[in-house]
C-alpha positions in Angstrom: 74.9 -60.6 67.6 72.9 -62.9 65.3 69.4 -62.4 64.2 68.1 -65.2 66.4 69.3 -63.4 69.5 67.7 -60.2 68.4 64.4 -62.0 67.7 64.5 -63.6 71.2 65.2 -60.2 72.9 62.3 -58.7 71.0 60.0 -61.6 72.1 61.1 -61.2 75.7 60.5 -57.5 75.7 57.0 -58.0 74.4 56.1 -60.5 77.2 57.6 -58.2 79.8 55.7 -55.3 78.4 52.5 -57.3 78.7 53.2 -58.3 82.3 53.9 -54.7 83.3 50.7 -53.5 81.5 48.8 -56.0 83.6 50.4 -54.8 86.9 50.0 -51.1 86.0 46.3 -51.7 85.3 46.0 -53.5 88.7 47.7 -50.5 90.4 45.4 -48.0 88.6 42.3 -49.9 89.7 43.7 -50.4 93.2 43.1 -54.1 93.3 44.9 -57.4 93.3 45.3 -59.6 90.3 42.2 -61.9 89.7 42.7 -65.6 89.8 42.7 -65.8 85.9 45.1 -62.8 85.7 47.4 -64.4 88.2 47.5 -67.6 86.2 48.2 -65.6 83.0 50.9 -63.6 84.8 52.6 -66.8 86.0 52.5 -68.3 82.5 54.2 -65.2 81.2 56.8 -65.5 84.0 57.5 -69.0 82.7 57.8 -67.7 79.2 60.2 -65.0 80.2 62.4 -67.6 81.9 62.3 -69.8 78.9 63.3 -67.0 76.5 66.0 -65.8 78.9 67.5 -69.4 78.9 67.3 -69.5 75.1 69.1 -66.1 74.9 71.9 -67.2 77.2 72.2 -70.5 75.3 72.4 -68.7 72.0 75.0 -66.3 73.3 77.1 -69.2 74.7 76.8 -71.1 71.4 77.8 -68.0 69.4 80.9 -67.6 71.6 81.9 -71.2 71.2 81.4 -71.2 67.5 83.8 -68.3 67.2 86.4 -70.2 69.3 86.2 -73.5 67.5 88.7 -73.5 64.7 88.5 -77.1 63.7 85.0 -78.6 64.2 86.3 -82.0 63.1 88.1 -82.4 66.5 84.8 -82.4 68.3 84.6 -86.2 67.7 87.7 -88.3 68.1 88.8 -90.8 65.5 88.3 -94.4 66.2 91.4 -96.0 67.6 93.4 -98.1 65.2 93.4 -101.9 65.6 89.9 -102.1 67.0 87.8 -105.2 66.3 84.9 -103.3 64.6 85.4 -101.9 61.1 84.4 -98.3 60.9 83.6 -95.8 58.1 83.7 -92.0 58.2 80.5 -90.0 58.1 80.0 -86.3 58.1 77.5 -84.5 60.4 77.2 -80.7 60.1 80.8 -80.5 58.9 82.2 -82.8 61.6 83.7 -86.1 60.7 82.7 -89.1 62.9 83.2 -92.8 62.7 80.4 -95.4 62.9 80.4 -99.2 62.6 80.8 -100.1 58.9 77.8 -102.6 59.0 75.3 -100.1 60.5 73.5 -99.6 57.2 73.5 -103.3 56.6 72.0 -103.9 60.0 69.3 -101.4 59.5 68.4 -102.6 56.1 68.3 -106.2 57.3 66.1 -105.4 60.2 63.6 -103.6 58.0 63.6 -106.5 55.6 62.9 -108.9 58.4 60.1 -106.8 59.8 58.3 -106.5 56.4 59.0 -109.8 54.6 60.2 -112.3 57.2 63.4 -114.1 58.0 63.4 -116.1 54.7 63.9 -112.8 52.8 67.0 -111.8 54.7 70.3 -112.4 52.7 73.6 -113.9 53.9 75.4 -110.7 54.8 72.3 -109.1 56.2 71.6 -112.2 58.3 75.0 -112.1 59.8 74.6 -108.4 60.6 71.5 -109.2 62.6 73.2 -111.8 64.8 74.5 -110.8 68.2 76.0 -112.9 70.9 75.6 -116.0 68.7 75.8 -119.4 70.5 76.3 -122.9 69.0 72.5 -123.2 68.4 72.3 -120.1 66.3 72.0 -116.3 66.8 69.6 -113.9 68.4 67.8 -111.3 66.3 68.2 -107.8 67.7 67.0 -104.4 66.5 70.1 -102.3 65.8 69.8 -99.0 67.7 70.0 -95.8 65.7 71.9 -93.2 67.7 71.8 -89.5 67.1 74.7 -87.2 68.0 72.7 -85.6 70.8 73.1 -86.1 74.5 70.0 -86.0 76.6 70.7 -84.2 79.8 69.2 -81.6 82.1 70.3 -78.0 81.8 73.6 -77.4 83.5 73.5 -75.0 86.5 75.4 -71.8 85.9 78.9 -71.4 87.5 80.2 -67.9 87.7 81.8 -67.1 91.1 85.3 -68.0 89.9 84.9 -65.6 87.0 84.2 -62.7 89.4 86.5 -63.6 92.3 90.3 -63.0 92.7 92.1 -66.4 92.1 95.6 -67.0 93.3 97.7 -70.1 92.4 99.5 -71.6 95.4 102.5 -73.5 94.0 105.3 -73.2 96.5 103.5 -73.1 99.9 100.8 -74.9 101.8 98.6 -71.9 102.2 98.0 -68.4 101.0 98.3 -65.7 103.6 97.9 -61.9 103.3 98.1 -59.2 106.0 94.9 -57.2 106.6 94.2 -53.8 108.1 91.4 -54.8 110.5 91.1 -51.4 112.1 92.1 -48.0 110.9 93.9 -45.5 113.2 91.6 -42.9 114.7 91.3 -39.5 113.1 94.1 -37.1 113.9 93.4 -34.1 116.2 94.0 -30.5 115.6 96.8 -29.4 117.8 99.7 -26.9 118.3 102.7 -26.7 116.0 105.1 -28.3 118.5 102.7 -30.9 119.9 102.6 -34.6 118.7 98.8 -35.1 119.0 97.2 -38.0 120.8 98.7 -41.4 120.7 96.6 -43.9 118.6 95.4 -47.1 120.2 92.9 -48.2 117.4 95.0 -49.4 114.5 95.1 -53.2 114.3 96.4 -55.7 111.8 95.2 -59.2 111.1 95.7 -62.0 108.6 93.6 -63.8 105.9 94.8 -67.3 105.3 93.5 -69.8 102.8 94.4 -73.5 103.0 93.5 -75.4 99.8 91.4 -78.5 100.5 91.4 -81.6 98.3 88.4 -82.6 96.2 88.3 -85.9 94.2 86.0 -88.2 92.2 86.5 -91.5 90.3 84.4 -92.7 87.3 84.8 -96.0 85.5 83.7 -96.5 81.9 83.4 -99.6 79.8 86.3 -100.1 77.3 83.7 -101.2 74.6 81.7 -98.1 75.1 84.8 -96.0 74.6 85.7 -98.0 71.5 82.5 -98.3 69.5 80.5 -95.2 70.5 79.9 -92.7 67.7 80.2 -90.0 70.4 83.5 -89.0 72.0 82.7 -90.7 75.4 86.0 -89.9 76.9 85.6 -86.2 76.3 82.0 -86.4 77.6 83.2 -88.1 80.8 86.0 -85.6 81.4 83.8 -82.7 80.6 81.1 -83.9 83.1 83.7 -84.4 85.7 85.0 -80.9 85.3 81.5 -79.5 85.4 80.6 -81.5 88.6 83.8 -80.2 90.3 82.8 -76.7 89.2 79.3 -76.8 90.7 80.6 -78.4 93.9 83.0 -75.6 94.3 80.4 -73.0 93.4 78.0 -74.3 96.1 80.9 -74.1 98.6 81.7 -70.5 97.6 78.1 -69.6 98.4 77.2 -71.9 101.3 80.5 -73.6 102.5 81.1 -73.9 106.2 84.8 -73.0 106.0 85.7 -76.3 107.7 87.6 -78.5 105.2 86.0 -76.5 102.4 85.7 -72.9 101.3 83.9 -70.3 103.4 80.6 -69.3 101.7 79.3 -65.8 101.5 76.0 -66.9 102.9 77.7 -68.4 106.0 77.6 -66.1 109.0 81.2 -65.9 110.4 83.2 -63.9 112.8 84.8 -60.7 111.4 88.1 -61.6 109.7 87.1 -65.1 108.8 84.2 -64.3 106.4 81.2 -62.1 106.5 79.8 -61.5 109.9 76.1 -60.8 110.8 76.9 -57.1 110.9 76.6 -57.2 107.1 73.0 -58.7 107.2 70.5 -56.1 106.0 66.9 -56.7 107.0 65.7 -53.1 107.3 62.6 -52.5 105.2 62.0 -56.2 104.4 58.9 -58.1 105.6 59.1 -61.5 107.4 58.3 -63.5 104.3 59.3 -61.1 101.4 61.9 -58.5 100.5 60.8 -55.1 99.4 62.1 -52.4 97.1 63.1 -50.4 100.2 64.8 -53.4 101.7 66.9 -54.0 98.5 67.8 -50.3 98.4 69.0 -50.6 102.1 71.3 -53.5 101.1 72.6 -51.7 98.0 73.4 -48.5 99.9 74.9 -50.2 102.8 77.9 -50.6 100.5 80.3 -47.7 100.2 80.0 -46.0 96.8 83.5 -47.2 95.9 82.2 -50.8 95.7 79.2 -50.0 93.5 81.1 -50.0 90.2 81.8 -53.7 90.4 78.9 -54.7 92.7 76.7 -57.7 91.5 73.6 -59.1 93.0 73.1 -62.9 93.4 69.6 -64.3 93.7 67.8 -67.6 93.2 65.3 -67.7 90.3 62.4 -67.7 92.9 63.6 -64.3 94.1 63.9 -63.0 90.5 60.3 -63.9 89.9 59.3 -61.8 92.9 61.6 -58.9 91.8 59.9 -58.5 88.5 56.8 -57.1 90.3 58.6 -54.5 92.5 58.6 -50.8 91.7 60.5 -47.9 93.2 59.1 -44.8 94.7 58.7 -43.2 91.3 56.6 -46.1 90.0 59.5 -47.5 87.9 60.2 -51.3 87.9 63.5 -52.1 89.7 64.1 -55.1 87.4 65.3 -53.9 84.0 65.9 -56.6 81.4 68.3 -56.1 78.5 66.3 -55.0 75.5 69.0 -54.5 72.8 71.6 -57.2 73.6 75.1 -56.9 74.9 74.1 -55.6 78.4 73.2 -57.6 81.5 69.8 -57.6 83.1 69.7 -55.1 86.0 68.2 -54.8 89.5 68.3 -51.2 90.9 70.9 -50.4 88.2 73.3 -53.2 89.1 73.7 -56.5 87.2 72.6 -59.8 88.8 73.4 -63.4 88.6 70.9 -66.2 89.1 72.2 -69.3 91.0 70.5 -72.5 92.0 72.6 -72.5 95.1 71.4 -69.2 96.5 69.1 -69.5 99.5 65.4 -69.3 98.6 63.5 -69.9 101.8 61.3 -66.8 102.3 61.1 -67.0 106.1 61.9 -64.4 108.8 65.7 -64.2 109.5 66.7 -66.1 106.3 69.1 -65.0 103.6 67.5 -64.5 100.2 70.2 -62.7 98.2 73.5 -60.8 98.4 75.2 -57.9 96.7 78.9 -57.2 96.7 82.1 -56.7 94.8 83.2 -60.3 94.4 86.8 -59.3 93.6 87.0 -59.4 97.4 86.2 -63.1 97.4 89.6 -64.8 97.1 90.2 -68.3 95.8 93.5 -70.2 96.4 94.3 -73.1 94.1 97.1 -75.5 95.0 96.1 -78.0 92.3 94.0 -76.8 89.4 91.4 -79.3 88.0 93.2 -82.4 86.6 91.8 -85.6 85.2 93.9 -88.7 85.1 93.1 -91.7 82.8 93.7 -95.1 84.5 94.2 -97.6 81.7 95.4 -100.7 83.6 93.9 -100.5 87.1 90.5 -101.8 86.0 91.6 -104.0 83.0 90.2 -107.1 84.7 86.7 -105.7 84.4 87.3 -104.3 80.9 87.0 -100.7 82.2 88.9 -97.5 82.1 89.0 -95.2 85.1 89.0 -91.4 85.1 89.9 -89.7 88.4 89.5 -85.9 88.8 91.3 -84.0 91.5 91.7 -80.4 92.7 92.8 -78.6 95.8 91.2 -75.2 96.5 90.0 -72.9 99.1 88.0 -69.6 99.1 86.7 -66.9 101.5 85.4 -63.3 101.4 88.4 -61.3 102.7 86.7 -57.9 103.1 83.3 -58.1 104.6 82.4 -54.4 104.0 82.4 -55.2 100.3 79.3 -57.4 100.7 75.7 -57.0 102.1 73.3 -60.0 102.6 69.6 -59.5 101.9 67.9 -60.8 105.0 64.1 -61.0 105.7 62.7 -59.1 108.7 
């Protein structure tokens, strides 16, 4: 773990300590937070969120840096035979290619701005011309690009990493027998007797039928050819990410019809998680409570606790930070030293933008479970095909992504949904 991560962990610990000191003072004085204190607390909440994102980003970056063996491959070489001349530059140890006249363009533009067109020389004047017609050229300011893509933060995708994933390569579906009902307990009897006949034991079947998912993107040939960034890798990377979050949303909220069955979708037993696994005891109509979360946690058999993970929306995590148990201890415990996950009631949690966050009576606001009992069947793993000729008439290249997948919780007793009262 690098020094930056250690520093961020220390910063977060200080903010959390300040928050808890404010709440403890409020409890001691038996009052609510004042308006100013509430604003201050919300600002500290925002700061904790920001530092947490920075920690996760640094951890991810640290992992990627260890995996990258040849940073020069991050940017692709310019294809041979292109119209524009290129020259290699180095950026933080990575070789990239830029148009050879970019410096001439920039110098010419600066000269034009400061001294007028009469001061621009021959090569520089040609570098300033774009889309020239028979009457002359048009002066344009050459853009200066940085090797940084402006984009919103990606949503986290984690269900596949916790689930059990099966490839389906030689069949149309994945089926597994299930023991839906155990036999009744045996009875004490005489030595020569057989005991009572069982009528309870029942078998069922869990079947997953991979469903197709596809998307087409078209990109200009010129953009692929002259961009300093590796546009093709960018497009394929974003396609893979969008497929990932579409599947992630379905694993949580999918209807099970033509798509995976989500853990937050009430289903009949044997086809997902039924309402018998909804835990509302102890919760209020518009908020969960410490008692309500404990009810959900301990509705799971002890055998599932070792791998059990909570899933909440960030709005729920904000509320969790204020809750205490019966001993006055906060139930949210952030990692203070690095290397351990943040905990709620002693179990790790994941924060998802796709988790329900409507705090109204009867609504789901979280789940805990052993997600090894969520099965995913892949008939076609994520593939991206480059279409070179199909859109040649419009000077474009197509990229089409495809996958075929299905998913469902196969053992409902391994999960408990946090439901408002």
